C-alpha positions in Angstrom: 116.5 117.9 121.5 112.7 117.5 121.7 112.2 119.2 118.4 114.8 116.9 116.8 112.9 113.8 118.1 109.6 115.2 116.9 111.1 115.8 113.4 112.6 112.3 113.3 109.2 110.7 114.3 107.4 112.8 111.7 109.9 111.8 109.0 109.5 108.1 109.9 105.8 108.3 109.5 106.2 110.1 106.2 108.6 107.5 104.9 106.4 104.7 106.0 103.4 106.2 104.1 105.3 106.5 100.8 105.0 102.7 100.3 101.3 103.1 99.8 99.2 103.9 96.8 99.2 107.7 96.4 97.3 109.9 98.7 94.6 108.4 100.9 91.1 109.0 99.4 87.9 109.9 101.1 85.5 108.3 98.6 85.4 104.6 97.5 87.1 103.8 94.2 85.1 104.0 91.0 84.5 101.4 88.3 85.9 102.1 84.8 86.0 99.7 81.9 84.6 96.9 84.1 87.2 97.2 86.8 87.9 99.4 89.9 90.5 102.1 89.5 92.0 104.6 91.9 91.7 108.4 91.4 94.5 108.3 88.9 92.8 105.6 86.8 95.2 102.9 87.9 93.9 99.4 88.2 93.0 98.0 91.7 93.5 94.4 92.7 92.4 91.9 95.4 94.5 89.2 97.0 93.2 85.6 97.6 95.3 85.3 100.8 93.4 88.1 102.5 90.4 87.2 104.6 87.2 89.2 104.7 87.9 92.4 106.5 91.7 91.7 107.0 94.7 92.4 104.9 97.7 90.0 105.1 99.7 92.0 102.6 102.3 93.8 104.8 106.0 94.6 104.6 107.5 94.0 101.1 104.1 92.8 99.9 102.6 96.2 100.7 105.6 97.9 98.9 104.9 96.0 95.7 101.1 96.1 96.2 100.4 99.5 97.7 97.1 99.4 99.7 94.5 102.0 98.7 94.3 104.0 101.9 91.3 105.8 103.3 91.6 109.6 104.0 90.4 111.0 107.3 86.6 111.4 107.1 86.3 108.6 104.5 82.9 106.9 104.7 82.0 103.3 103.7 79.2 103.1 101.2 77.3 100.2 99.7 79.6 97.3 99.1 82.6 99.4 100.1 83.9 99.0 103.6 87.0 100.1 105.5 89.5 97.7 107.1 92.1 98.6 109.6 95.6 97.4 108.6 98.1 95.9 111.1 99.8 99.3 111.5 96.5 101.1 112.2 96.1 102.7 108.8 92.7 102.3 107.1 92.3 100.7 103.7 89.4 100.5 101.2 87.8 97.0 100.8 85.2 95.9 98.3 82.8 93.3 99.7 85.3 92.8 102.5 88.3 92.3 100.2 91.0 94.9 100.6 92.1 96.6 97.4 95.6 97.4 96.2 97.5 99.0 93.3 100.5 97.2 91.6 103.8 99.0 91.3 104.5 97.4 87.9 101.4 99.0 86.3 102.8 102.1 84.7 99.7 103.7 83.1 96.0 103.8 83.5 94.4 100.6 82.1 97.5 98.4 82.8 96.5 95.1 84.3 100.0 93.4 84.6 99.3 92.2 88.2 96.2 90.1 87.2 97.0 86.4 87.9 100.3 87.2 89.6 101.7 84.8 92.3 100.1 81.7 90.8 96.8 83.4 90.3 96.5 84.9 93.8 96.1 88.5 92.6 93.0 89.6 90.6 91.7 92.7 89.0 89.0 94.1 91.4 85.7 94.1 89.5 82.2 95.2 90.4 
């Protein structure tokens, strides 16, 4: 019975993590073409409703706008910081603004989320 509970708990954690942008990364995102991108070259965004050091994009918002998570051992550098999300996961932030991917961007260079929600979402730029 204990093994079954442990497996169930692990499966729950794994399913919860699938809502986020790819695998957590240890290094801050890089700039490419005047914007920040993740390790796969996908555009990253900021959200006007976030406050410095705090993400308010949770639940369905985080499903549509997967946070770029920090891998164990990830270190802040320069303008890049690490914020702790409500569930305890760590997320990359540029100048205190958490960064996210957008599920409707299908290939590197897409910027379909820019201006979404009456202009509240923006391509993250250096």
